[in-house]
C-alpha positions as CSV (number, residue, x, y, z in Angstrom):
1,X,0.1,0.0,0.2
2,X,0.7,3.6,-0.7
3,X,0.9,6.5,1.8
4,X,1.2,10.3,0.3
5,X,3.0,12.5,3.1
6,X,3.8,16.0,3.6
7,X,6.8,16.8,4.7
8,X,7.9,20.2,6.8
9,X,8.1,22.2,3.5
10,X,4.8,21.2,2.1
11,X,6.9,19.1,-0.3
12,X,4.4,15.9,-1.6
13,X,6.0,12.2,-0.7
14,X,4.7,9.0,-1.6
15,X,6.1,5.8,0.5
16,X,5.4,2.7,1.1
17,X,3.7,1.1,4.1
18,X,6.9,-0.6,4.5
19,X,9.1,1.8,4.2
20,X,7.1,4.0,6.5
21,X,7.5,0.7,9.4
22,X,11.2,0.8,9.4
23,X,11.5,4.4,9.3
24,X,9.2,5.5,11.4
25,X,10.9,3.7,14.2
26,X,13.8,6.1,15.0
27,X,12.2,7.5,17.7
28,X,11.0,4.4,18.9
29,X,13.9,2.1,18.4
30,X,15.1,4.4,21.8
31,X,14.6,2.4,25.0
32,X,11.7,3.6,27.1
33,X,13.4,5.5,29.1
34,X,15.2,7.4,26.5
35,X,12.2,8.4,25.1
36,X,11.5,10.0,28.2
37,X,14.1,11.5,28.3
38,X,13.5,13.3,24.7
39,X,9.9,13.9,26.0
40,X,11.4,15.6,29.0
41,X,13.8,17.7,26.7
42,X,11.6,18.7,25.1
43,X,9.0,20.1,27.7
44,X,12.3,21.4,29.5
45,X,13.1,23.8,26.3
46,X,10.0,26.0,27.1
47,X,12.0,27.6,30.1
48,X,14.7,28.5,28.0
49,X,13.2,30.8,24.8
50,X,9.8,32.9,24.7
51,X,9.9,35.3,21.5
52,X,13.1,33.3,20.2
53,X,11.6,30.1,20.2
54,X,11.2,29.2,17.0
55,X,14.8,31.1,16.0
56,X,15.9,29.2,17.9
57,X,13.9,25.5,18.1
58,X,13.1,25.3,14.3
59,X,9.7,25.0,14.8
60,X,6.7,27.0,17.0
61,X,5.8,26.7,20.6
62,X,2.9,24.9,19.3
63,X,4.5,22.7,16.7
64,X,6.6,21.6,19.3
65,X,3.4,20.9,21.7
66,X,1.9,18.4,18.9
67,X,5.1,17.0,19.6
68,X,5.0,16.5,23.0
69,X,1.3,15.3,23.0
70,X,1.7,12.8,20.4
71,X,4.3,10.8,22.6
72,X,5.1,8.2,22.3
73,X,3.7,7.9,19.0
74,X,6.3,10.4,17.5
75,X,6.4,10.7,13.7
76,X,10.0,11.5,12.6
77,X,10.5,9.3,9.8
78,X,11.3,12.5,7.2
79,X,14.7,14.5,8.6
80,X,12.6,17.9,7.3
81,X,9.4,16.7,9.6
82,X,8.8,19.0,12.3
83,X,9.2,16.0,15.2
84,X,12.9,15.4,13.7
85,X,13.4,18.9,13.5
86,X,12.3,19.5,17.3
87,X,14.0,16.7,18.8
88,X,17.5,17.6,16.7
89,X,16.8,21.0,17.4
90,X,16.2,20.9,21.2
91,X,18.7,18.2,21.8
92,X,21.5,20.3,20.3
93,X,20.1,23.4,22.1
94,X,20.4,21.8,25.9
95,X,23.3,20.4,25.1
96,X,25.5,23.0,22.9
97,X,23.3,26.6,22.7
98,X,22.3,27.2,26.3
99,X,24.8,25.0,27.7
100,X,22.5,23.2,30.7
101,X,24.3,21.7,33.2
102,X,25.5,18.4,34.5
103,X,23.1,19.6,37.5
104,X,20.1,20.8,35.9
105,X,20.3,17.7,33.5
106,X,19.9,15.7,35.9
107,X,17.7,17.7,38.0
108,X,15.1,18.6,34.9
109,X,15.4,15.5,32.3
110,X,17.0,13.1,34.9
111,X,20.2,12.0,33.4
112,X,24.0,13.6,33.6
113,X,25.0,15.7,30.1
114,X,27.2,13.1,29.2
115,X,23.8,10.2,29.1
116,X,22.1,12.9,27.5
117,X,24.9,13.5,24.5
118,X,24.8,9.4,24.1
119,X,21.5,9.7,23.7
120,X,21.1,12.8,21.4
121,X,24.0,10.8,19.1
122,X,22.4,7.3,19.6
123,X,19.2,9.0,17.9
124,X,21.2,10.8,15.1
125,X,22.8,7.7,14.1
126,X,20.0,5.5,13.8
127,X,18.7,8.2,11.6
128,X,21.9,7.5,9.3
129,X,23.5,11.1,10.1
130,X,27.2,10.9,10.8
131,X,26.9,14.2,13.5
132,X,25.0,15.9,15.0
133,X,23.5,19.9,15.2
134,X,21.0,22.3,13.7
135,X,19.2,21.3,10.8
């Protein structure tokens, strides 16, 4: 079967059902604990940005909330999807932009800085990305 999808840029894509099942697994391939860390990170980013939220994170506050509300069924199929951009840019901002401290990381997300970085790199690697950074 085929499914028509729109990516974040409004481009129409036709993909087969099999490909979607395989590709939607990026976020779902993380352990439940790792998925929870990502969710807490997405919720935390609201504390760091207000007027410049979209500029810094690459998605609007409303789009971010939609990703959080979809959890754990986050659809990060496409690199240009709202979910993919939200996850990538949030983790990048926390680790390299606002430079969350180890204590803040443990208190607000539940893991230390090194483990958050490990989860970010794992998620990016599952996507086939050879590096992390703003997208």
